[in-house]
MARVEXZA-546987 format. One record per residue: residue in three letters; x, y, z of N, C-alpha, C in turn. Coordinates in steps of 0.1 Angstrom, whole numbers, padded with zeros to 4 digits, always signed. Atoms other than C-alpha are relative to their C-alpha. Layout:
N
AlaXYZXYZXYZ
...
***
This chain:
300
Met-0014-0005-0002+0937+0857+0707+0001+0014+0000
Gln-0001-0014+0001+0929+0893+0701+0001+0007+0014
Asp+0002-0006-0014+0922+0898+0739+0012-0004+0009
Val-0011+0005-0008+0956+0883+0750+0007+0013+0007
Leu-0006-0012-0006+0972+0919+0756-0008+0006+0011
Gln+0009-0004-0012+0942+0929+0777+0000-0009+0012
His-0001+0010-0011+0943+0898+0797+0014+0001+0008
Leu-0014-0001-0005+0980+0903+0802+0001+0012+0011
Ile+0000-0012-0008+0974+0939+0816-0008-0004+0012
Asn+0008+0003-0012+0946+0926+0839+0007-0010+0009
Gly-0008+0010-0008+0968+0897+0851+0012+0006+0008
Leu-0012-0006-0007+0998+0918+0859-0005+0011+0011
Ser+0007-0009-0010+0974+0943+0877-0003-0008+0014
Leu+0004+0007-0010+0960+0916+0899+0012-0007+0007
Gly-0013+0005-0004+0995+0900+0903+0007+0011+0010
Ser-0007-0010-0007+1009+0933+0915-0007+0002+0014
Ile+0006+0000-0013+0983+0934+0944+0004-0011+0008
Tyr-0004+0013-0007+0990+0899+0953+0015+0002+0005
Ala-0013-0002-0004+1027+0908+0954+0001+0010+0014
Leu-0001-0009-0011+1022+0936+0980-0004-0008+0014
Ile+0004+0007-0012+1004+0911+1004+0009-0010+0002
Ala-0009+0011-0001+1027+0882+0997+0014+0004+0006
Leu-0011-0003-0006+1057+0903+1006+0000+0001+0016
Gly+0002+0000-0013+1044+0906+1041+0002-0013+0006
Tyr-0002+0016-0004+1042+0868+1045+0015-0003+0000
Thr-0013+0006+0001+1077+0863+1032+0009+0008+0009
Met-0008-0008-0008+1093+0891+1052-0001-0005+0014
Val+0003+0006-0015+1079+0878+1086+0007-0012+0000
Tyr-0005+0014-0001+1089+0843+1076+0015+0001+0000
Gly-0015-0003+0002+1125+0855+1066+0007+0002+0014
Val-0008-0003-0011+1132+0869+1101-0005-0008+0012
Leu+0004+0007-0010+1111+0848+1123-0004-0016-0002
Gln+0004+0013+0004+1104+0816+1104-0015-0004+0005
Leu+0014+0000-0005+1067+0823+1112-0010+0002-0011
Ile+0010-0002+0009+1037+0821+1090-0011+0009+0007
Asn+0009-0009-0007+1018+0851+1101-0015-0001-0008
Phe+0013+0001+0006+0982+0840+1092-0009+0012+0003
Ala+0009-0013-0001+0967+0873+1106+0004+0010-0009
His-0004-0011+0010+0985+0892+1078-0012+0004-0010
Ala+0011-0002+0009+0954+0888+1056-0009+0009+0007
Asp+0010-0008-0006+0932+0902+1082+0005+0015+0005
Ile-0007-0013-0001+0956+0931+1089-0003+0008-0012
Tyr+0004-0006+0012+0950+0939+1053-0015+0003-0002
Met+0015-0004-0001+0912+0938+1058-0003+0011+0009
Met+0003-0011-0007+0914+0962+1086+0005+0013-0006
Gly-0005-0011+0008+0934+0986+1064-0011+0003-0009
Ala+0011-0003+0009+0906+0984+1038-0011+0009+0007
Phe+0010-0006-0008+0881+0994+1065+0004+0015+0004
Ser-0005-0013-0004+0902+1023+1079-0001+0010-0010
Ser-0001-0010+0012+0906+1039+1044-0015+0003-0003
Phe+0014-0002+0002+0868+1033+1039-0006+0011+0008
Tyr+0006-0009-0010+0857+1051+1070+0007+0013-0001
Leu-0006-0012+0001+0883+1078+1066-0005+0008-0012
Ser+0006-0006+0012+0870+1084+1030-0014+0005+0001
Arg+0013-0005-0003+0834+1087+1043+0000+0012+0008
Trp-0001-0011-0010+0844+1109+1071+0004+0014-0007
Leu-0004-0012+0006+0863+1134+1048-0007+0002-0013
Asn+0009-0001+0013+0838+1128+1019+0011+0000-0012
Leu-0009+0000+0011+0868+1120+0996-0005-0003-0013
Glu+0006+0003+0012+0846+1105+0970-0006+0011-0008
Ala+0005-0012+0006+0833+1140+0962+0012+0007-0006
His-0012-0006+0006+0869+1150+0953+0010-0011-0005
Pro-0009+0011+0005+0885+1120+0934+0013+0007-0005
Gly-0014-0005+0006+0922+1125+0925+0010-0006+0009
Met-0013+0006-0007+0957+1118+0937+0000+0004+0015
Gly+0001-0004-0015+0951+1137+0970-0008-0009+0008
Ser+0010+0009-0006+0922+1115+0980+0006-0014+0001
Leu-0007+0013-0001+0942+1084+0972+0011+0000+0010
Val-0011+0000-0010+0972+1094+0991-0005+0000+0014
Leu+0005+0000-0014+0951+1102+1022-0006-0014+0004
Ala+0004+0015-0004+0935+1067+1020+0011-0008+0002
Leu-0012+0007-0001+0968+1052+1015+0008+0001+0013
Val-0008-0003-0012+0984+1069+1045-0008-0006+0011
Ala+0007+0006-0011+0954+1059+1067+0000-0015+0001
Ser-0001+0014+0000+0955+1024+1056+0013-0006+0005
Met-0013+0004-0004+0992+1020+1060+0003+0002+0015
Ala-0001-0003-0014+0992+1036+1094-0008-0010+0009
Thr+0007+0010-0008+0964+1014+1107+0006-0014-0001
Cys-0006+0014+0001+0980+0982+1093+0013-0001+0008
Ala-0012-0001-0006+1014+0993+1107-0001-0002+0015
Val+0002+0000-0015+1001+0999+1142-0006-0014+0004
Leu+0007+0013-0002+0979+0967+1141+0012-0010-0001
Gly-0009+0009+0002+1009+0947+1129+0010-0001+0012
Val-0008-0002-0012+1032+0960+1158-0007-0006+0012
Thr+0007+0004-0012+1006+0953+1184-0002-0015+0000
Ile+0001+0016+0001+1000+0917+1172+0015-0006+0004
Glu-0013+0005-0003+1038+0911+1173+0004+0001+0014
Arg-0004-0002-0013+1043+0926+1206-0009-0009+0011
Leu+0009+0008-0009+1012+0909+1223-0001-0015-0001
Ala+0002+0013+0003+1009+0877+1206+0012-0009-0004
Tyr-0011+0008+0005+1041+0866+1190+0013+0001+0008
Arg-0011-0001-0008+1069+0880+1211+0001-0008+0012
Pro-0002+0010-0013+1061+0861+1243+0001-0014-0005
Leu-0001+0013+0004+1060+0829+1223+0012-0003-0010
Arg-0010+0001+0010+1091+0835+1203+0009-0013+0003
Asn-0008+0012-0001+1110+0806+1220-0008-0012+0003
Ala+0010+0013-0001+1079+0783+1222+0001-0008-0013
Pro+0001+0009+0013+1074+0753+1198-0006+0007-0010
Lys+0007-0004+0013+1064+0762+1162-0014-0001+0001
Leu+0015+0003+0002+1031+0747+1166-0007+0010+0009
Asn+0006-0008-0008+1022+0770+1195-0002+0014-0007
Ile+0001-0013+0006+1030+0801+1175-0010+0000-0012
Leu+0009+0002+0011+1012+0787+1145-0016+0001+0004
Ile+0013+0000-0004+0980+0781+1165-0004+0013+0005
Thr+0002-0015-0004+0983+0817+1179-0003+0008-0011
Ala+0002-0008+0012+0985+0831+1145-0013-0001-0005
Ile+0013+0003+0006+0954+0814+1134-0010+0005+0009
Gly+0009-0006-0010+0937+0825+1167-0001+0015-0002
Val+0001-0014+0002+0946+0861+1160-0007+0004-0012
Ser+0006-0002+0012+0933+0858+1125-0015-0001+0003
Leu+0015+0002-0003+0899+0845+1138-0005+0011+0009
Phe+0004-0010-0009+0898+0872+1165-0002+0012-0008
Leu+0002-0012+0009+0902+0900+1139-0011-0001-0009
Glu+0011+0002+0009+0877+0885+1116-0014+0003+0007
Phe+0013-0001-0006+0849+0882+1140-0001+0013+0007
Thr+0000-0013-0004+0859+0914+1157-0006+0011-0009
Ala+0003-0011+0011+0854+0933+1124-0015-0003-0003
Gln+0015+0002+0003+0820+0916+1119-0008+0006+0011
Val+0008-0006-0009+0808+0928+1152+0001+0015-0001
Val-0002-0014-0001+0823+0963+1149-0005+0007-0014
Phe+0003-0005+0013+0817+0969+1111-0013-0006-0007
Gly+0011+0008+0006+0789+0945+1104+0004-0010-0011
Ala-0004+0012+0010+0790+0914+1083-0005+0004-0014
Asp+0004-0003+0013+0774+0930+1053+0012+0007-0008
Pro-0010-0006+0007+0796+0940+1024-0003+0016-0002
Lys+0001-0014+0002+0803+0977+1018+0007+0004-0013
Val-0006-0006+0013+0810+0997+0986+0010+0008+0003
Phe-0011-0009-0002+0844+1012+0985+0000+0012-0008
Pro+0001-0013+0007+0844+1049+0975+0007+0001-0011
Thr-0007-0004+0012+0856+1060+0941+0010+0012+0003
Leu-0010-0011-0005+0889+1079+0951+0007+0005-0012
Ile-0008-0004+0013+0903+1082+0914-0009-0004-0011
Asn+0008+0002+0012+0883+1085+0882+0007-0011-0009
Asp-0005+0011+0009+0887+1054+0860-0004+0002-0014
Val+0002-0005+0014+0891+1067+0825+0009-0008-0010
Ala-0008+0008+0011+0905+1049+0793+0010+0010-0004
Leu-0012-0008+0004+0940+1063+0786+0004-0004-0014
Ile-0004+0004+0013+0947+1041+0756-0013-0011-0004
Glu+0013+0008+0003+0916+1025+0737+0003-0004-0015
Thr-0001+0007+0014+0922+1002+0706-0009-0011+0000
Pro+0009+0012+0001+0902+0972+0693+0005-0012+0007
Phe-0006+0012-0006+0927+0949+0710+0002+0002+0015
Val-0004-0002-0015+0934+0966+0745-0005+0013+0004
Ile+0003-0014-0006+0920+0993+0768+0009+0001+0012
Leu-0009-0002-0012+0944+1006+0793-0007+0012+0008
Lys+0007-0010-0008+0925+1025+0821+0009+0006+0010
Ser-0009-0008-0010+0939+1050+0846+0001-0008+0013
Leu-0001+0008-0013+0931+1026+0875+0012-0010-0002
Asp-0010+0010+0002+0953+0999+0860+0013+0006+0001
Val-0013-0007-0001+0982+1026+0857+0002+0003+0013
Thr+0000-0004-0014+0975+1037+0892+0006-0013+0008
Val-0006+0013-0007+0980+1001+0905+0013-0003-0003
Phe-0015+0002+0003+1012+0997+0886+0009+0010+0006
Val-0009-0011-0005+1026+1030+0896+0002-0001+0015
Val-0001+0002-0015+1018+1026+0933+0007-0013+0004
Thr-0006+0011-0003+1030+0990+0933+0015+0003-0003
Leu-0013-0002+0003+1062+1000+0917+0008+0009+0010
Leu-0006-0010-0010+1068+1029+0941+0002-0008+0013
Ala-0002+0007-0013+1062+1006+0971+0010-0010+0000
Leu-0011+0010+0001+1085+0979+0958+0013+0008-0002
Gly-0012-0005+0000+1111+1004+0951+0005+0006+0013
Val-0003-0004-0014+1110+1019+0986+0005-0013+0008
Leu-0004+0012-0007+1111+0983+0999+0015-0004-0004
His-0014+0003+0005+1142+0975+0978+0011+0009+0005
Tyr-0011-0009-0005+1160+1006+0990+0002-0004+0016
Leu-0001+0003-0015+1152+0998+1027+0007-0014+0003
Val-0006+0013-0003+1163+0961+1024+0015-0001-0005
Tyr-0013+0003+0005+1194+0964+1003+0010+0014+0000
His-0008-0012-0001+1207+1001+1010-0001+0008+0013
Thr+0001-0006-0013+1200+1008+1046+0006-0011+0010
Arg-0005+0009-0011+1214+0996+1079-0011-0011+0006
Phe+0011+0009-0005+1180+0981+1088-0001-0012-0009
Gly+0000+0011+0011+1181+0961+1056+0012-0011+0004
Lys-0012+0009-0003+1215+0947+1064-0003-0008+0013
Ser+0004+0007-0012+1203+0938+1100-0011-0011-0003
Met+0012+0010+0003+1171+0921+1085+0006-0012-0006
Arg-0005+0010+0007+1191+0901+1061+0010-0009+0010
Ala-0008+0008-0009+1215+0890+1089-0008-0009+0008
Ile+0009+0007-0008+1187+0880+1112-0007-0012-0008
Ser+0006+0011+0010+1171+0860+1082+0010-0011-0001
His-0010+0011+0002+1204+0841+1078+0002-0007+0013
Ser-0001+0007-0014+1208+0834+1117-0003+0010+0010
Leu+0004-0010-0011+1190+0851+1145+0009-0001+0012
Thr-0010+0002-0011+1215+0837+1170+0013+0008-0002
Thr-0013-0006+0003+1245+0850+1152-0002+0015-0001
Ala+0001-0014+0001+1229+0883+1145+0000+0006+0015
Asn+0000-0005-0013+1223+0887+1183+0014+0001+0006
Leu-0014+0000-0006+1259+0878+1192+0008+0012-0007
Leu-0007-0011+0006+1270+0905+1167-0005+0014+0005
Gly+0006-0013-0006+1250+0931+1187-0011+0006-0007
Ile+0011-0004+0006+1221+0935+1164-0012+0000+0009
Asn+0012+0000-0008+1189+0946+1181-0012-0007-0008
Ser+0009+0008+0007+1167+0918+1168-0015+0004+0003
Asn+0013-0005-0003+1136+0931+1186-0004+0012-0008
Lys+0002-0012+0008+1139+0964+1169-0003-0003-0015
Val+0000+0003+0014+1144+0948+1134-0012-0006-0002
Ile+0012+0008+0002+1115+0925+1138-0012+0009+0001
Val+0012-0009-0001+1091+0953+1148-0001+0008-0013
Ile+0000-0007+0012+1103+0973+1118-0005-0008-0012
Thr+0004+0009+0011+1098+0943+1096-0015-0002+0000
Phe+0014-0001+0001+1062+0941+1108-0006+0012-0004
Ile+0005-0013+0004+1056+0977+1103+0001+0001-0016
Val-0002+0000+0015+1069+0975+1066-0010-0011-0007
Gly+0008+0009+0007+1051+0943+1057-0015+0002+0002
Ser+0015-0004-0003+1018+0954+1073-0004+0012-0008
Ala+0003-0012+0009+1021+0988+1055-0003-0005-0015
Leu+0002+0003+0014+1024+0971+1022-0013-0008-0002
Ala+0015+0005+0000+0992+0951+1030-0009+0011-0001
Gly+0009-0011+0001+0976+0984+1036-0002+0007-0013
Val+0001-0005+0012+0986+0997+1003-0009-0009-0010
Gly+0007+0009+0008+0973+0965+0986-0016+0001+0003
Ser+0014-0001-0004+0940+0969+1006-0007+0012-0008
Val+0006-0012+0007+0933+1004+0990-0001-0003-0015
Leu+0000+0004+0015+0942+0991+0955-0011-0009-0003
Val+0011+0010+0002+0918+0962+0959-0014+0007+0001
Gly+0013-0007-0002+0890+0985+0972-0003+0009-0013
Leu+0002-0008+0013+0895+1007+0940-0003-0008-0011
Lys+0002+0009+0014+0897+0978+0914-0012-0008+0003
Tyr+0012+0009-0002+0871+0955+0931-0008+0005+0012
Pro+0006-0009-0011+0849+0980+0951-0010-0007+0009
Lys+0009+0006-0011+0834+0957+0978+0010-0005+0010
Ile-0009+0005-0011+0849+0951+1012-0010-0006+0011
Asp+0008+0006-0012+0837+0929+1041+0010-0006+0009
Pro-0009+0006-0010+0852+0914+1072+0007-0013-0003
Leu-0007+0013+0005+0861+0881+1054+0007+0002-0012
Met-0006-0002+0013+0877+0897+1024+0015-0005+0000
Gly-0014+0004-0001+0911+0887+1036+0002-0015-0002
Ile-0003+0016-0001+0907+0849+1037+0005-0004-0014
Met-0005+0007+0012+0909+0840+1000+0011+0008-0006
Ile-0012-0007+0006+0933+0868+0988+0012-0002+0009
Gly-0011+0004-0008+0954+0860+1018+0006-0013-0004
Leu-0004+0013+0004+0956+0824+1009+0007+0000-0013
Lys-0006-0001+0013+0965+0833+0972+0013+0006+0002
Ala-0012-0007-0001+0991+0857+0983+0010-0010+0008
Phe-0008+0010-0007+1006+0830+1008+0005-0009-0011
Ile-0003+0010+0011+1005+0806+0978+0011+0006-0009
Ala-0009-0007+0009+1023+0831+0957+0014+0001+0006
Ala-0012+0000-0008+1049+0835+0984+0009-0014-0001
Val-0007+0014+0000+1055+0797+0986+0005-0003-0014
Leu-0003+0003+0013+1055+0795+0948+0014+0006-0004
Gly-0013-0006+0002+1083+0820+0946+0011-0004+0009
Gly-0010+0004-0010+1102+0807+0976-0003+0008+0012
Ile+0004-0008-0014+1090+0817+1011+0013+0005+0006
Gly-0013-0007-0004+1115+0841+1025+0008+0007-0009
Asn-0007-0006+0011+1127+0852+0992-0009+0011-0005
Met+0008-0013+0004+1113+0888+0984-0002+0000-0016
Thr+0000-0001+0014+1121+0886+0947-0010-0011-0004
Gly+0008+0011+0004+1105+0852+0945-0015+0003+0003
Ala+0016-0004-0004+1073+0865+0963-0006+0009-0011
Val+0006-0008+0010+1069+0892+0936-0002-0009-0012
Ile+0001+0007+0011+1075+0867+0908-0012-0011+0001
Gly+0012+0009-0004+1051+0842+0924-0013+0007-0002
Ala+0012-0008+0001+1025+0868+0927-0004+0003-0014
Leu+0003-0003+0015+1027+0879+0891-0004-0012-0007
Leu+0005+0013+0006+1025+0843+0880-0014-0004+0004
Met+0013+0004-0006+0995+0838+0902-0010+0008-0007
Gly+0009-0009+0006+0978+0868+0889-0002-0002-0015
Leu+0001+0003+0014+0985+0860+0852-0007-0013-0003
Ser+0006+0013+0001+0975+0824+0856-0014+0000+0003
Glu+0014-0002-0004+0943+0833+0873-0009+0007-0011
Glu+0007-0007+0012+0934+0858+0845-0004-0008-0012
Phe+0000+0007+0013+0941+0835+0817-0011-0013+0001
Val+0009+0011-0003+0922+0806+0834-0015+0005-0001
Val+0014-0006+0001+0891+0828+0838-0004+0003-0015
Ala+0003-0004+0012+0894+0840+0803-0002-0011-0010
Tyr+0001+0010+0011+0899+0808+0784-0005-0013+0005
Leu+0006+0013-0005+0886+0780+0807-0013+0003+0006
Ser+0013-0002-0008+0861+0788+0834+0003+0008+0012
Ser-0002-0009-0012+0858+0814+0862-0002-0009+0014
Thr+0002+0008-0012+0848+0785+0886+0014-0007+0003
Leu-0013+0006-0002+0885+0773+0882+0009+0009+0007
Arg-0010-0010-0005+0902+0805+0895+0005-0002+0014
Asp-0005+0002-0013+0903+0796+0931+0007-0014+0001
Ala-0006+0013+0000+0911+0759+0924+0013+0000-0006
Leu-0013-0001+0005+0941+0770+0904+0011+0003+0010
Ala-0010-0005-0010+0958+0786+0934+0004-0013+0007
Phe-0004+0012-0009+0956+0753+0954+0006-0011-0009
Gly-0006+0009+0010+0965+0733+0923+0015+0004-0002
Leu-0015-0005+0001+0997+0754+0919+0007-0003+0013
Leu-0007+0003-0014+1005+0750+0957+0003-0015+0000
Ile-0002+0014+0000+1002+0712+0954+0010-0003-0009
Gly-0009+0003+0011+1022+0712+0922+0015+0004+0004
Ile-0013-0005-0004+1051+0733+0936+0005-0008+0012
Leu-0004+0008-0012+1052+0713+0968+0005-0013-0004
Ile-0005+0013+0005+1057+0681+0948+0012+0002-0009
Trp-0011-0002+0009+1079+0694+0922+0013+0007+0006
Lys-0011-0007-0006+1101+0720+0940-0005+0006+0013
Pro+0005-0005-0012+1092+0723+0977+0005+0013+0005
Ser-0006-0011-0005+1115+0752+0983-0004+0012-0009
Gly+0005-0011+0009+1098+0773+0955+0009+0003-0011
Leu-0007-0003+0013+1111+0788+0922+0015+0006+0004
Leu-0013-0006-0003+1139+0809+0938+0005-0004+0014
Gly-0003+0005-0014+1140+0791+0973+0012-0009-0001
Gln-0012+0009-0002+1171+0772+0984-0004-0012+0008
Asn+0003+0012-0010+1169+0736+0998+0011+0001+0012
Ser-0008-0001-0012+1183+0735+1033-0003-0012+0009
Ile+0000+0012-0008+1190+0708+1057-0002+0004+0016
Glu+0003-0004-0014+1174+0712+1092+0000-0011+0009
Lys-0002+0011-0009+1185+0692+1122-0012+0001+0009
Val+0011+0002-0008+1156+0679+1142+0003-0009+0011
***
C-alpha cells in the first residue's frame, strides 16, 4: 500500500493524455452525431510530425520548454490541418447520408491513414526524442514526482483551460453548443454551421496533437499503428463519461487511466487492455448514456 500515491500520480498522468484524445471524439459527436474513428490516426500523424521536426531542428540537443513548445505547435498544426481536410473531403459530402455510410467512411479514412503512414514513415517503431529532461522534483520513500509528470499535468490543464474558455465564454462556444442541441434550429437562427464544425475539428484535432507529443515523451516509441489501442481507450473513456459531454469525457479518461494503472500494479499487466473493454461492456449494460450523459428518446 506504500505505492498507492505513486500509482495515483501515474494513473492521473495517463488519464490526462486519454482526456486530450477523448475530447476530440466527444466534440465531433456533439456537433455531428458522428464517431470520428480517424481521430486516433490524426493523433498518430501529429506524433510523426513532431518527431521529424525534432530531428530536423535537432531539438534533442537542446531539451527544454522551447523545444517542447516547438514540437507541440508542429503537432497541433499538422493535426488541425489534417482534421479539417478529412472533414471537408470525407465527412461533409456525406453529412445528409445515412449514419452507416458515414461510419464506414470514418473507418476507411482511418485505415487509409494507417497504411499510408506505413508506406511513408516505415512500419518499424521509432524512438521519440527527449525534448525535456526528466528529473525527480520530489523524492520520498513513498512517491517520486518527476518533471515529466508535472509537464503532462501542466500542459493538459492549460489545454483544458483554453478549451473551457472557447466553449463557455466565446461566440464560437455558444454556436457549438447550439448546434449540439439542434443543428436544424441552429441553421434557422442564422448560425454558420459549416464554420463551427470546421473549428470544432480544428480544436479537437489540435488537442489530439498535444496528446501525441505527451505520449511520445512519456512512452518514447511511435509507430503508424500507435493510435489503434489508445484511440479505442480514449473512445471508451468518452463513452464512459457520456459521449458528447466534455466534462464527462475528462472524468471518464481519468477513471480509465487510474483503473488501468491500479490493475497493472495490483493484478496483472495482461489485464490492462481487457479492462477497457470490460468497462465499456459494463457501462453499456448499467448506464448506456454514460456517467454524465442524459437519456434521450429518438424517433426512428
